[in-house]
N, C-alpha and C positions, 0 to 999 in steps of 0.2 A: 156696509156700514161705517157710518163716519167717521171722521179722527177722534172726536169725542168719545162715542160710545165702546171705541176700541180703547181708548184710553183708561174708561171705568172696567171695561173686561182684565183689565191686566192689572188692578189694583185689586178688584176681585178674586180672580185665578192666578195671580201669578206667585209666586214663589219656588219652591224645591218640592217635587215627586220623586216617587217611585215610579221607573217603566212599566215595574208589574208585568215581567216575565218570570216572573214566579211569587209562589205568598205562602210563609212568611219571604220577604227582600233578602238581598244578601246582608243588609244591615242590621240583619240580627242575626248574622251566623255569629259565634262566638266558638273557644276553645274547650269550651264543654261538650262539644262536640269533636270525637278525634277518629284515631284509628280502629280501637274495639269497636265503638260503636257502630260504623259504615260497616265492616265485616258481621255485626251479629244483622244486621237489617240485609244487608248482599243475602246470608246464608237462610232468610227467611222467606224469601223472593221465590213465591208458588212456582212449581217446574215448569208448567207450560207458560209463563209468564215472556211474552215477545220482549225483545230490550234494542235501544239505538243506542248509536255509539257517538260519542264525538273524543276527537282526540287533536289537544290544543299545541298549537306547534308557536311558541312565543319570540321568533325572531324573524326580523326582517332588514332588507338589504340598506334601506334610510329609514331615520326616523319621520314620522312628520310631526310636525307641532300641535296640532288639534288634537292628535290620536289620545283618546284615554283607556288603550288597553297594556295589559302585562306584557311590554317585549322588547326586545331590545336588539344591536346590531352583531350580530355572530358572523363574524367573517373566516374562520377556518371549516374546510369542509369536513375536518375530523370531528369538530366538535358536534357538528348539525349530526353527522353518519350516528355519532355517538346516545346524541339524542333519541333518534330513532331506537337504536336497541332497547333508552328505557322506557319508550313507550310500549316496547314490547313486551320488558320485564313486569310494565304495572298489567298490562292486558293480561299476562299469565297469572298472575296473583289474585286479579277478578274472576278469572274462569275458574279458577281454585276453587272459588267462593260460591261460586251461583250456577259452576255445573256445565258442560261445553255443549255446542248445537243448540243454542237458541235462536228462536226467528231474528232477524234484522231485518225491515224494511226502511231501517233508515240510517244513513252514517255521512259525518261531516267531519271534514277536518276544516279547524278553524285558525286564530291568529290573533300579533303578528299575521304572515307570511307562508303558509304552510307549504309553498314549493320551493321554501327555501330549505327542504329537507331532500338531498338527493337522491337522485333517481331512484336510486338501488335501495337506498333505505325505505325509501316509499313502497318499494316492490316488496321488499320484506315485510313491512310494517302490515300491508294487505294479505299478505300469504300468510298471517301468523292469524289474522281475522277471517280469511275463509277455511281457513285450520278449526278454527274452537268454536265458530258460528255459522250458522245456515243463512248467507245471504237469498233471501225469498231472489224471484225473479225481476218484482216489478219493483223493487228494491231503487228508493233515492240516495243517490249516493254522490254528496255535494263535497267541492273546495273552492275556498276563496283565496283567490288572484291579485297578483299586483302586476297591469298590463306593463308599468313600467319595466319589471324583472320576470320576466317569463323565461327560464332557459330553454335552450334550444332543446328540440326537442320532447316539451314535456306537456304541450297541446295532444299529440299520437300516445304519449305514457298514460294520460288519464283517460282516452278514451280506450287503449288496451285495457286497464285495468277495469273497464265497466262503470266508470264516472260518468251522472247523467246527467249532472247542473254545476255549473262555476258562478260565483260570485265577485264580483270587481266593483272595488272602489272607486269614482270619480271624483264626487264631491262636487266640485264645480268646475268646468271650463274657462274660466276670467283670467289672463294670467295676472291683473295684480294682486286675487285672492290667492292664487296659488304660491307667488312670490312670498305672501305674509304669512301661510299656510307652510313654509316649506316643500312644496310638493309639486314639482312641475310635471305635468303628465299632459300632453296633448291628445287631442279629438283625434288623430293618426294613429298614433298609441293604441287607443282604446279598443278603436275599431279592429286593427289587424289582431289584437288578442279577442276579439269576438268572432273573427271569421275563422283564425284558427283554428278554434276550439270545435266550432261548429265544423270543420271540414273534417276535425278526427272524430265526430260524432256523437260528443256531446249536446243535445241539445237546447235544455234547460241555460240561461243565461240568466239574472238575475245583477239590478247596477245598484250602489247605494248613491244618493244625491245627498247632500248637509245644506239646510239654510242657518243663515245666523251664523257663519263664517266672516272674519273679518273683511269691510269694501264690499262684502253683498250688499246690492240693491235688486230690487222686483223685479226691472228687465234684466240684471244679468243672470237672476235666476230661473226666470223662465227661456233665456236664450240657451243656458245649460242643456232645460231640460226637455228643450223642442230639437236641440242636438241629439241628445241619447234617444231621444222616441223615437228620431229616423233610421237607428240602427234595430228596431226593434224588439230590446231584451224583452224576456215573458214576464219579468216582476221585476219590481223599483221597490224600493224602503226608502222613504226621505225624511232623515231625523234632524231635530234642532240641534247645531250644537253645543255641548254640555262643556263650557269655560268652569273647569275644574282647578286653577294655578295650584291649590292649597296641595291636591292631590297627584298631580301631574305638574312635575317641574318645567318640563317640553312648552308647557304652556305658557309660563311666564315673558316669551321670545314674541306674547302677538298681543302689538298693545293693544289695552283693553278701548281707548278712548276709537281703534277701528269698528268694534263689534259693533252692531245694530242692535238698537234699543226694543224693546218687548215688545210694542206697537207694530214698529217694520219687520219684527221675525213673524209676527200673524200676519203681514202683508204677503212675507215671502213664499210662507206657507201657502196662504191661498192663492196668490198666482201660479204655483208649480202645481198644484193640484186642476186649478184649470185647464192648463197648458196640457199637464196629460189624459184628463177627460177628452178632450180635446181630442186627442190623437187618439183614443180609442181603447182606453184603460180605464177599469175600473179601480174603486177604490176598494181598498180592506183594511176594516179598523181600524186605528189609530194614525195608521203612516208606511201600507203598504199600498202597493197599486198592480193589477194585471191583467193583460189579453183575457179576453171571453172565454178563450180552448183553457186556458191554462188550469190544472188543479187547484189552485188556491180558488180560483172562484167557483170551480164546483162546490168544494168544500164547503165553503162560506154558505154559498147557496143550499146546501142538504145539512146546514148546521152541525157538519164536522171539523171545524175549525178548530186548530187547537197553538197553545202559543205557549214557548217555551221562553229558553238563554239564546234559541238561536233568531228569535222573534216570532211572528207571525208563520206556521208552516202546517202542512196535511197529517203529520203524524202521530198515531192515534196511539201511542204506547206510553203511558206512564211511568216507565224504568227508562231512563236514559243515563249512562254507564260512561263517566267523562275520564279521560286519562291526558297528562302531561302538567307541566308547570301550571296550577291556577287552575285548573278543569274544573268545573263544577260536575255533583252527580247530582238527580232527582230519585227518589227510591221512595217507597210509600211509608216511609218510617218518616223522611225528614231528607234535607239535603246536605251535600256535604264539600268542602273542596279542600283540593291539592294544598302543599307550599307554594307559596305563587313564585318565589325567587328560581330560577332553574340550579344553580349550586344545592343549596341546600334538598332543596327534590332530590339530584342526583344522587346528593350523603343520605337522605332518608333511604331510598333503595338500596345502598351498597352496606348499611351499617345494621339494619335491622327488617326482618320478613315480612312485615307488616305494610299495612298501605300507608301512601305519604301524605296521609291526609291532615289539614291543619285544622281547621274548624268545619262547621255546619249549626242547624239547627234544627230540634226534633218538630214535628208536626203534631198540632193534637187536634180533635177531632173537630173543636172549631174550628181551628186555621185550616183543614181540610173544606170545610162548607164554603168559609167564607174566603177559599183559593179558589173554588168554583163558581160563584158567583162575581166574583174580582174577572177570572178568565170570560168566562160569559161574555161580560159588558164589554172584555176589551176585544171579544171576537166576534159575537152577536148586535150589539149595541144594545140588548134587551135582558131581562131578564125577569121568572115570576119567585115572588118572594113566599107564594105558597103551593110552588113545586119540589117533590121529594123530599128531601128533610129540612130544607128551609122553611119548612110550613109546623115545623116544631118550632122554632125558634122565632125569640119578639125583634122585628125591626125598627119597632115605633121609634126608637131615636135616629136611627139612618132615614129614614124613610120623613120625617118632620126634615133632616137635613137636607132634604133635594128641593125643598123649595126652593130657593135661590135661583136654582137652575130651571124650574117650572119657569119661574116668573120671566127668566132671561130669554127662552125659547129655547132653550135646550135639553128637556127632558118633560116627558108627557108619562105622568100616571092615570093609570089606569085600574084601578083597585088594586092589587097586588101585583100587579103588572110594570116595570119600568121600562121605558122606551127612551134608547137617549134618542134624538133629532140630528139630523142630516148637520144642522145648524152648531148642534152640540157637539159633532167631530173632534173635533182640535181639542174639547176638554175632555175627553174620555178619559182620562188618569184622572184628572177631578175627580169626576164621578165615582170612578172607582176607589178614588183615596177615601169617602166614606165609608167604605165597609171593611180599612185596614185600622184594626185595632194597634197593632205593633208600631205603625209610624207614631200615632197617637203617644204609645209607651214611650218610645224613642224620644219622644218631643220635651215627653213631660220630665225623661233624666236628664236630658241634657244638660251641662255646667253653664251658668250664668255669662264665664266670662270669654266672652266673643267668640260661640261655637263656632265653628269652620260647618256650612252645610254638608248634611249627610247625601243629599240627593241633587240630579242633577234641575235645570229651572223646568219648570212646567210649563213655560209655553215656548 
């Protein structure tokens, strides 16, 4: 594409959009959903329903300026260990509501940096998990790691505890970019971490890269992608940097004039994809890439790929139980999110016997339908509006709203079938947003007095 056409695309499809890891999105969460509603939804789970587990550890050894996660620095070992006790207590309360020995095929520790949990604390949490749940033999157990701060013996511990996948943040290897982001991480550190976990028997390796960071160029992101591909991680996630300084004060340390403009961001994304595809990786949905023999590729080919708060996944469970400060749970009745900050989360567990839920959103039948359509688009890049429950719904307005995408060569309409073309992959969120009535409602109720965007940039 020419520079002019890229500029035109930015004008048409720029702005701010959800990442669609849920529907309704977190922007619709309110305190109308609290502990009582969460407990009701948990009790109502069918007895044979399998579940997935997520543990949020909101601590890091250092804070990166670009990060938008709920995390803080916790220096004291006792504080980190105490947090492990809180996770086990919340897990105990959840099991009291859903019943013991439910099947689990996916478990993930995220953050923050979950390896800030001391080894003894992680052992205790996993002991509780195996006591209360039935971990299937082919289950995926995953953990995020920071290659700069891997405690001695931790890779071996993960192998011993049965973990099968680790996810590493790399973002960018260029020194000037790292300096601006406050994250100094060498290629050697990343390589050593990957080698250590593989030696411990953890075969699945995910790597996160980010484009749109300060001082990045097409050539610098291509060089990073090429170096990381040489390590042959099984999966890569390639995200656009979300600059939200009104939400994360640490991002104010990044000079805005150093950030690539939207046209350059699109070029960087395309350049990374070009490198990864040349290295043998296959594109998955909006922003993931995987080696041909990876289970993510097989799920995509089989039509069973899913998308949740962890991104693209092979997890087929409709129930995700989240433990920890700010953790989100996905239930048939809706979504719930725990109290965000650690101190009030801890007080809530100490002061009352209920769950530490702060907010959430109930899902209507229409939410469930639209959520399925959005997820299908995000995962398979196509959807049939006459399939299943969608056939009983009138999507004439949405169908008409897709015409600009058709004219730009991004979408093909074939009767009731909507297919996003390869050229439209970077604009998947824009296509999905056509079916998002909550975003439209939120936009219409936003005050006129210089509101801050609710979502990250779309491009």
